[in-house]
C-alpha positions as CSV (number, residue, x, y, z in Angstrom):
1,X,0.2,0.5,0.3
2,X,1.8,3.0,-0.9
3,X,1.6,6.1,1.7
4,X,-0.4,8.7,0.4
5,X,-3.0,6.0,-0.1
6,X,-2.3,4.9,3.7
7,X,-2.7,8.7,4.5
8,X,-6.0,9.1,2.6
9,X,-7.6,5.9,4.6
10,X,-6.6,7.8,8.2
11,X,-8.3,10.9,7.0
12,X,-11.8,8.9,6.1
13,X,-11.4,6.8,9.1
14,X,-11.1,10.3,11.5
15,X,-13.4,11.7,9.3
16,X,-15.8,9.0,10.0
17,X,-15.3,9.5,13.5
18,X,-15.5,12.4,13.6
19,X,-18.8,13.1,11.9
20,X,-20.2,10.0,14.1
21,X,-18.9,11.9,17.0
22,X,-20.5,15.4,15.9
23,X,-24.0,13.3,14.7
24,X,-24.3,12.2,18.6
25,X,-23.4,15.6,20.7
26,X,-26.3,17.5,18.3
27,X,-28.7,14.2,19.2
28,X,-28.1,15.3,23.1
29,X,-31.5,17.1,24.4
30,X,-32.0,18.5,27.7
31,X,-35.6,18.4,28.6
32,X,-37.2,21.4,30.5
33,X,-41.4,20.2,31.2
34,X,-42.9,22.6,33.8
35,X,-46.6,22.2,34.8
36,X,-48.6,25.7,35.1
37,X,-51.6,26.4,36.9
38,X,-53.4,29.3,35.8
39,X,-56.1,30.6,37.5
40,X,-59.4,31.3,35.9
41,X,-59.3,35.7,37.4
42,X,-56.3,36.8,39.3
43,X,-56.1,36.8,42.5
44,X,-55.2,39.9,44.5
45,X,-53.9,40.0,48.1
46,X,-51.5,41.5,49.8
47,X,-50.2,38.1,51.5
48,X,-50.4,35.4,49.3
49,X,-49.6,31.8,49.8
50,X,-49.3,28.9,47.0
51,X,-49.1,25.7,48.2
52,X,-48.1,22.5,45.3
53,X,-47.9,19.0,46.7
54,X,-46.5,16.5,44.4
55,X,-46.9,13.0,43.8
56,X,-44.4,12.1,46.2
57,X,-46.0,13.6,49.1
58,X,-43.8,16.3,49.5
59,X,-44.8,20.3,49.2
60,X,-43.4,23.3,47.2
61,X,-44.5,26.6,48.7
62,X,-44.0,30.3,48.0
63,X,-45.3,32.8,50.6
64,X,-45.4,36.5,48.8
65,X,-45.7,39.6,50.8
66,X,-45.1,43.3,49.0
67,X,-41.8,45.2,49.5
68,X,-41.7,48.2,48.3
69,X,-44.3,48.7,45.7
70,X,-43.5,45.2,44.3
71,X,-44.5,41.7,45.7
72,X,-41.4,39.2,47.0
73,X,-41.7,35.7,47.5
74,X,-39.6,33.1,49.6
75,X,-38.5,31.1,49.5
76,X,-36.1,33.0,46.4
77,X,-35.0,29.6,45.4
78,X,-37.8,27.6,44.5
79,X,-39.3,25.3,41.4
80,X,-42.5,27.3,41.8
81,X,-42.2,30.4,39.4
82,X,-45.2,32.6,40.5
83,X,-47.0,35.0,37.6
84,X,-48.2,38.5,38.7
85,X,-50.0,41.2,36.8
86,X,-49.1,45.2,36.2
87,X,-51.4,45.3,39.6
88,X,-50.0,42.6,41.6
89,X,-52.5,40.4,41.7
90,X,-51.1,36.5,41.3
91,X,-52.4,35.5,38.1
92,X,-50.7,32.0,37.7
93,X,-47.7,29.7,39.2
94,X,-45.7,27.1,37.5
95,X,-43.9,24.0,38.2
96,X,-40.4,23.0,36.6
97,X,-39.4,19.7,36.5
98,X,-42.7,17.7,37.2
99,X,-43.0,14.4,38.3
100,X,-45.8,12.5,36.7
101,X,-48.6,12.0,39.0
102,X,-51.6,13.9,40.9
103,X,-50.8,17.4,42.1
104,X,-53.0,19.3,44.7
105,X,-52.8,23.4,45.1
106,X,-53.7,25.6,47.5
107,X,-53.9,29.4,46.7
108,X,-54.1,31.5,50.3
109,X,-54.8,34.8,50.8
110,X,-54.4,36.5,54.5
111,X,-54.5,33.0,56.2
112,X,-58.0,32.6,53.9
113,X,-58.4,29.6,51.4
114,X,-59.2,31.4,48.3
115,X,-59.0,28.4,45.5
116,X,-57.5,25.7,44.2
117,X,-57.5,22.0,43.0
118,X,-56.2,18.9,42.4
119,X,-55.3,17.6,39.0
120,X,-53.3,15.4,37.0
121,X,-49.9,15.8,35.4
122,X,-49.4,13.0,32.2
123,X,-45.6,13.8,31.3
124,X,-46.9,12.5,27.4
125,X,-43.7,12.1,25.9
126,X,-43.3,14.4,22.7
127,X,-41.0,14.1,20.1
128,X,-37.6,17.1,21.4
129,X,-34.4,16.0,19.0
130,X,-33.6,15.2,15.5
131,X,-32.3,11.6,16.5
132,X,-35.9,10.7,17.9
133,X,-35.5,11.8,22.1
134,X,-38.1,12.5,23.5
135,X,-39.2,15.1,26.8
136,X,-42.1,15.0,28.8
137,X,-44.8,17.3,27.8
138,X,-45.4,21.1,29.3
139,X,-49.5,20.9,30.7
140,X,-51.7,23.6,31.8
141,X,-54.5,23.9,34.2
142,X,-57.1,26.5,35.4
143,X,-58.1,27.4,38.7
144,X,-60.9,28.2,40.3
145,X,-60.6,31.4,42.5
């Protein structure tokens, strides 16, 4: 075998390995699903608590209080993300990276229950990448308040 032919085979082998690793890298997909609990009407109130019980029995809770003309919610780092309108009324809350199963939501304003419900998140797989990957679909539910 001649040296130029040997170099040609080596170059082809490296090219095929390179494109295969690039294909694998391009196929990796990061999933980011969420469950959104939207209120049928905005919920005003100076002290709003949102409690979401997850399928495993654990609970995520946010306590939102007015501070300096806006609302601050504690804890600062939470999988629950509230959405308020321009007047500071709660419109929805989103739970990131939910597990499939049943969820119970409670909305409390000034220590008074103001709405809630029970919902079932199906985590239906949806296509998410060029190589046939799937991710759980996000889902939205409406809460009567």
